[in-house]
C-alpha positions as CSV (number, residue, x, y, z in Angstrom):
1,L,18.2,1.8,1.3
2,L,16.3,0.9,-1.9
3,D,19.4,-0.9,-3.3
4,N,18.9,-3.5,-0.6
5,E,17.2,-6.5,-2.4
6,S,15.5,-7.8,0.7
7,V,14.0,-4.3,1.4
8,Q,12.7,-4.1,-2.1
9,Q,11.2,-7.7,-1.9
10,D,9.6,-6.7,1.4
11,L,8.1,-3.5,-0.1
12,S,6.9,-5.5,-3.1
13,K,5.1,-8.0,-0.9
14,K,3.5,-5.2,1.2
15,L,2.3,-3.5,-2.0
16,D,0.8,-6.8,-3.3
17,D,-0.9,-7.4,0.1
18,Y,-2.2,-3.8,0.0
19,L,-3.6,-4.2,-3.5
20,L,-5.3,-7.5,-2.5
21,D,-6.8,-5.8,0.5
22,V,-8.1,-2.9,-1.6
23,E,-9.5,-5.3,-4.2
24,K,-11.4,-7.1,-1.4
25,R,-12.8,-3.8,-0.1
26,I,-13.9,-2.8,-3.6
27,N,-15.5,-6.1,-4.3
28,G,-17.0,-6.3,-0.8
29,D,-18.3,-3.6,1.5
30,F,-18.5,-0.2,0.0
31,R,-19.6,1.2,3.4
32,D,-16.0,0.9,4.5
33,S,-14.6,3.0,1.7
34,S,-13.3,5.6,4.2
35,K,-11.0,2.8,5.6
36,A,-9.7,2.1,2.1
37,L,-9.0,5.8,1.7
38,E,-7.2,5.8,5.0
39,I,-5.0,2.9,3.9
40,D,-4.3,4.6,0.6
41,E,-3.0,7.7,2.4
42,K,-0.9,5.5,4.7
43,L,0.6,3.8,1.7
44,K,1.3,7.0,-0.1
45,D,3.0,8.4,3.0
46,R,5.1,5.2,3.2
47,L,6.1,5.4,-0.5
48,R,7.0,9.1,0.0
49,G,9.2,8.1,2.9
50,L,11.0,5.6,0.7
51,G,11.5,8.1,-2.1
52,Y,9.0,6.6,-4.6
53,L,6.6,9.6,-4.5
54,E,7.2,13.3,-4.2
């Protein structure tokens, strides 16, 4: 699956979008940090599913 270049590009774009979103949250509203943690867990689950994390 990860050998597919378009899949890797799509994942790369999603990761970039995620990092931008987290950056906005960090620079913006700290009261919504629980949402950022939720997103972090979702991302980790996704990466585990793709074989990037154990």
